[in-house]
SEPAMAR-238097 format. One record per residue (C-alpha): x, y, z; residue number from 1; residue in three letters. Coordinates in steps of 0.1 Angstrom, whole numbers. Layout:
- X	Y	Z	NUM	ala
...
// end
This chain:
- 147	1249	970	1	met
- 136	1248	933	2	ser
- 156	1231	906	3	glu
- 161	1265	889	4	arg
- 174	1283	919	5	ser
- 212	1283	924	6	pro
- 224	1265	956	7	val
- 236	1291	981	8	arg
- 269	1278	996	9	val
- 291	1289	1024	10	gly
- 327	1278	1029	11	ile
- 343	1275	1063	12	ile
- 381	1274	1061	13	gly
- 402	1293	1036	14	ala
- 432	1269	1035	15	gly
- 448	1252	1005	16	ala
- 419	1229	997	17	ile
- 395	1258	995	18	ser
- 419	1279	974	19	gln
- 428	1251	950	20	leu
- 395	1233	947	21	val
- 363	1245	963	22	his
- 364	1282	956	23	leu
- 376	1281	920	24	pro
- 352	1252	910	25	ile
- 321	1263	929	26	leu
- 323	1300	920	27	thr
- 324	1292	882	28	glu
- 292	1271	884	29	arg
- 260	1288	872	30	val
- 239	1267	896	31	asp
- 259	1277	927	32	val
- 262	1310	945	33	asp
- 291	1310	970	34	val
- 276	1337	993	35	val
- 298	1335	1024	36	ala
- 333	1326	1036	37	leu
- 348	1323	1070	38	ser
- 382	1316	1085	39	asp
- 401	1322	1117	40	ala
- 424	1344	1096	41	asp
- 400	1371	1087	42	val
- 425	1389	1065	43	his
- 431	1358	1044	44	lys
- 393	1352	1041	45	ala
- 388	1388	1030	46	glu
- 416	1385	1004	47	thr
- 400	1354	990	48	leu
- 365	1368	990	49	ser
- 377	1397	967	50	arg
- 396	1372	945	51	arg
- 367	1349	940	52	phe
- 338	1374	943	53	gly
- 324	1360	975	54	val
- 301	1389	989	55	pro
- 303	1382	1026	56	val
- 330	1373	1051	57	val
- 316	1364	1084	58	met
- 322	1348	1118	59	asp
- 323	1310	1117	60	thr
- 298	1305	1145	61	asp
- 274	1328	1126	62	glu
- 279	1310	1093	63	leu
- 271	1276	1109	64	leu
- 236	1289	1115	65	arg
- 232	1313	1086	66	phe
- 198	1310	1071	67	asp
- 209	1327	1039	68	glu
- 228	1295	1028	69	val
- 215	1261	1018	70	asp
- 248	1242	1023	71	ala
- 282	1245	1038	72	leu
- 317	1231	1029	73	val
- 337	1224	1060	74	leu
- 375	1227	1055	75	cys
- 386	1232	1090	76	thr
- 411	1214	1113	77	pro
- 400	1178	1120	78	asn
- 391	1182	1156	79	his
- 364	1208	1147	80	leu
- 346	1187	1121	81	his
- 322	1168	1144	82	glu
- 308	1198	1164	83	glu
- 306	1221	1134	84	met
- 289	1194	1114	85	ala
- 263	1187	1141	86	val
- 256	1224	1146	87	thr
- 251	1230	1109	88	ala
- 229	1200	1104	89	leu
- 207	1208	1133	90	glu
- 204	1243	1118	91	ala
- 189	1227	1087	92	gly
- 220	1230	1064	93	leu
- 234	1204	1040	94	asn
- 271	1196	1042	95	leu
- 303	1185	1024	96	leu
- 329	1177	1050	97	val
- 365	1173	1042	98	glu
- 380	1141	1056	99	arg
- 378	1129	1082	100	pro
- 341	1132	1089	101	leu
- 350	1132	1126	102	ala
- 381	1124	1147	103	ser
- 366	1092	1161	104	thr
- 343	1065	1149	105	ser
- 318	1075	1176	106	glu
- 319	1111	1163	107	gly
- 313	1099	1128	108	ala
- 283	1079	1139	109	glu
- 270	1109	1157	110	arg
- 272	1131	1126	111	val
- 255	1105	1105	112	ile
- 227	1101	1130	113	glu
- 220	1138	1130	114	val
- 221	1140	1092	115	ala
- 196	1111	1090	116	glu
- 173	1127	1117	117	thr
- 174	1161	1101	118	glu
- 170	1147	1065	119	gly
- 201	1166	1053	120	arg
- 226	1158	1026	121	val
- 259	1148	1040	122	leu
- 289	1141	1018	123	ser
- 327	1136	1025	124	val
- 357	1148	1005	125	gly
- 367	1115	988	126	val
- 377	1126	953	127	pro
- 395	1094	944	128	his
- 362	1077	940	129	arg
- 355	1100	911	130	phe
- 386	1093	892	131	arg
- 377	1074	860	132	pro
- 406	1048	864	133	glu
- 394	1041	900	134	val
- 358	1036	888	135	ala
- 371	1013	861	136	ala
- 392	992	885	137	leu
- 362	989	909	138	arg
- 340	977	880	139	ser
- 364	948	873	140	phe
- 363	938	909	141	val
- 325	941	912	142	glu
- 320	920	881	143	gly
- 344	893	894	144	ser
- 364	897	863	145	glu
- 397	893	883	146	leu
- 384	861	899	147	gly
- 386	858	936	148	glu
- 405	887	950	149	val
- 430	875	976	150	phe
- 453	906	982	151	ala
- 454	943	977	152	ala
- 480	970	983	153	arg
- 475	1007	986	154	ala
- 499	1035	993	155	ser
- 501	1073	995	156	trp
- 536	1086	1000	157	leu
- 543	1123	998	158	thr
- 577	1141	996	159	arg
- 593	1158	1025	160	lys
- 598	1193	1012	161	leu
- 626	1215	1025	162	pro
- 615	1245	1046	163	gly
- 581	1230	1056	164	gln
- 567	1247	1087	165	arg
- 545	1231	1113	166	gly
- 508	1235	1111	167	ser
- 477	1222	1129	168	trp
- 485	1189	1111	169	arg
- 515	1184	1133	170	ser
- 495	1188	1164	171	asp
- 479	1156	1177	172	arg
- 450	1173	1194	173	glu
- 440	1192	1163	174	ser
- 448	1166	1137	175	ala
- 439	1134	1156	176	gly
- 471	1118	1144	177	gly
- 498	1121	1117	178	gly
- 501	1105	1083	179	ser
- 478	1077	1093	180	leu
- 450	1102	1095	181	val
- 461	1127	1069	182	asp
- 470	1101	1042	183	leu
- 458	1068	1056	184	gly
- 421	1076	1056	185	ile
- 422	1083	1018	186	ser
- 444	1053	1011	187	ala
- 421	1031	1031	188	leu
- 390	1045	1015	189	asp
- 405	1041	980	190	leu
- 414	1005	987	191	cys
- 383	994	1005	192	leu
- 358	1012	982	193	trp
- 375	996	952	194	ser
- 370	962	968	195	leu
- 334	968	978	196	gly
- 342	974	1015	197	phe
- 350	938	1027	198	pro
- 347	932	1064	199	asp
- 381	939	1080	200	val
- 385	917	1111	201	ala
- 421	923	1123	202	lys
- 447	950	1119	203	val
- 485	951	1125	204	ser
- 503	984	1124	205	cys
- 537	999	1128	206	ala
- 544	1037	1130	207	leu
- 575	1059	1128	208	ala
- 576	1094	1143	209	ser
- 612	1103	1149	210	asp
- 601	1117	1183	211	gly
- 576	1141	1168	212	asp
- 541	1146	1183	213	ala
- 525	1127	1154	214	val
- 538	1099	1131	215	glu
- 553	1106	1097	216	his
- 549	1071	1084	217	ser
- 527	1040	1090	218	gly
- 524	1005	1076	219	ser
- 492	985	1081	220	leu
- 483	949	1074	221	leu
- 445	942	1073	222	leu
- 429	908	1074	223	his
- 393	904	1062	224	thr
- 369	879	1076	225	ser
- 369	864	1041	226	gly
- 407	857	1041	227	gly
- 418	887	1020	228	met
- 451	904	1030	229	ala
- 453	942	1025	230	ile
- 484	962	1030	231	ser
- 485	1000	1033	232	val
- 515	1022	1035	233	glu
- 515	1060	1041	234	val
- 543	1085	1047	235	ser
- 550	1122	1044	236	asn
- 588	1115	1044	237	arg
- 593	1102	1009	238	leu
- 626	1111	993	239	phe
- 619	1109	956	240	ala
- 612	1130	925	241	arg
- 574	1130	930	242	glu
- 547	1117	953	243	asp
- 535	1081	950	244	arg
- 499	1072	951	245	tyr
- 488	1037	939	246	tyr
- 466	1007	943	247	leu
- 471	971	932	248	arg
- 445	944	934	249	val
- 455	907	929	250	met
- 429	881	919	251	gly
- 429	844	910	252	ser
- 422	852	873	253	glu
- 437	887	869	254	gly
- 452	918	885	255	ser
- 446	955	882	256	ala
- 466	986	893	257	ala
- 465	1024	892	258	ile
- 479	1048	882	259	pro
- 480	1045	853	260	pro
- 452	1020	850	261	leu
- 465	985	840	262	glu
- 443	954	839	263	val
- 454	919	830	264	tyr
- 431	889	828	265	lys
- 438	852	823	266	leu
- 423	845	788	267	leu
- 430	813	769	268	gly
- 455	802	795	269	gly
- 477	833	793	270	arg
- 475	868	809	271	pro
- 462	894	784	272	met
- 461	932	787	273	asp
- 425	942	788	274	val
- 430	978	800	275	thr
- 402	1000	788	276	pro
- 410	1035	774	277	arg
- 405	1063	799	278	gln
- 394	1099	792	279	pro
- 420	1126	798	280	leu
- 411	1156	820	281	pro
- 401	1187	800	282	gln
- 412	1223	802	283	gly
- 446	1215	815	284	gly
- 433	1200	848	285	glu
- 452	1173	866	286	asn
- 435	1141	878	287	pro
- 431	1154	913	288	tyr
- 413	1186	905	289	thr
- 393	1169	878	290	asn
- 381	1143	904	291	ala
- 371	1170	928	292	tyr
- 351	1187	900	293	arg
- 332	1154	895	294	arg
- 327	1151	933	295	leu
- 314	1186	936	296	leu
- 291	1181	906	297	asp
- 276	1151	923	298	ala
- 271	1170	956	299	trp
- 255	1200	939	300	val
- 232	1177	919	301	arg
- 221	1160	952	302	ser
- 214	1195	967	303	leu
- 192	1203	937	304	leu
- 173	1171	940	305	gly
- 186	1157	907	306	leu
- 205	1128	923	307	ala
- 204	1107	954	308	glu
- 231	1112	980	309	ala
- 241	1082	1000	310	glu
- 249	1087	1037	311	ile
- 286	1080	1041	312	pro
- 283	1052	1067	313	arg
- 315	1036	1056	314	glu
- 334	1065	1071	315	gln
- 326	1050	1105	316	val
- 343	1018	1094	317	thr
- 373	1037	1082	318	ile
- 377	1054	1116	319	met
- 373	1021	1134	320	lys
- 402	1007	1114	321	ile
- 423	1038	1121	322	ile
- 416	1035	1158	323	glu
- 425	998	1157	324	ala
- 457	1007	1139	325	ala
- 468	1030	1167	326	tyr
- 460	1004	1193	327	arg
- 480	979	1174	328	ser
- 510	1002	1171	329	ala
- 508	1010	1208	330	glu
- 506	973	1219	331	ser
- 530	960	1192	332	gly
- 505	932	1183	333	ser
- 477	925	1160	334	glu
- 443	937	1173	335	val
- 406	931	1164	336	asp
- 386	958	1147	337	val
- 358	967	1170	338	glu
- 323	961	1155	339	gly
// end
């Protein structure tokens, strides 16, 4: 593919993430042609194809091997990610897979191995990494400006909305779990990426399900081999005015938190506010969609050969922690994270 040729993209899955993020952002780019769309609900796919000007609606199995696209975005239920990703990669296509990369750590390893063997671009939907305040917090940690980090806390709590109906996310076989998978993977990635992915040795976890097939809440305590303590809390049963999403990092010489970004350092024997100014999203966007715009820009640039795309090996680590958390919740005790 030449640098002047638009990237031909197909999107599999016409749910909320495609409607809110992938279709509107990718179809407005001059260096991308969204040429095909598929979904189990053909009527929905056809409606969206007309709305966003996507010329072709096709069967998913056909699109996974379609030689008229250069790359695919996978926005399907979790249990389909691994096999779809492997099929597309072996067909010579590049990928962006919404989290999780696969439902198991072994599955994630398999997808990564195929991407490396085939020499394909493989990215995962982790937009929080592209939020300016997250990047700023991470830079303070990387530069040891907070001293020795000894604790961190991350949380993603979403409101329970009245009238919510069940979906594939409430089915354990399709989703792979409840809030620990749906929200916990992002919360863990946010926390561990900001900390430089320290080695997590042990996990303790408690879950709440109210008798449902999947858990609605989970609390994790992670211990790293270096002695750091990390707590993560997730729930889709928050009773509040708005969702809560945050991270706080504690160090021997300072602390930092988001959102909003707040950084304090010990200077001259007293804590001082050293929070850098942050750019505001343009065009009325919120931080979530703006972060996705940055993520998709990085992905497209890698497809055009303008930037290097790193293989997301850390997603295997994330899934090993998730698996350890479920083992801990089942046994009622702290467990080791399998290497």
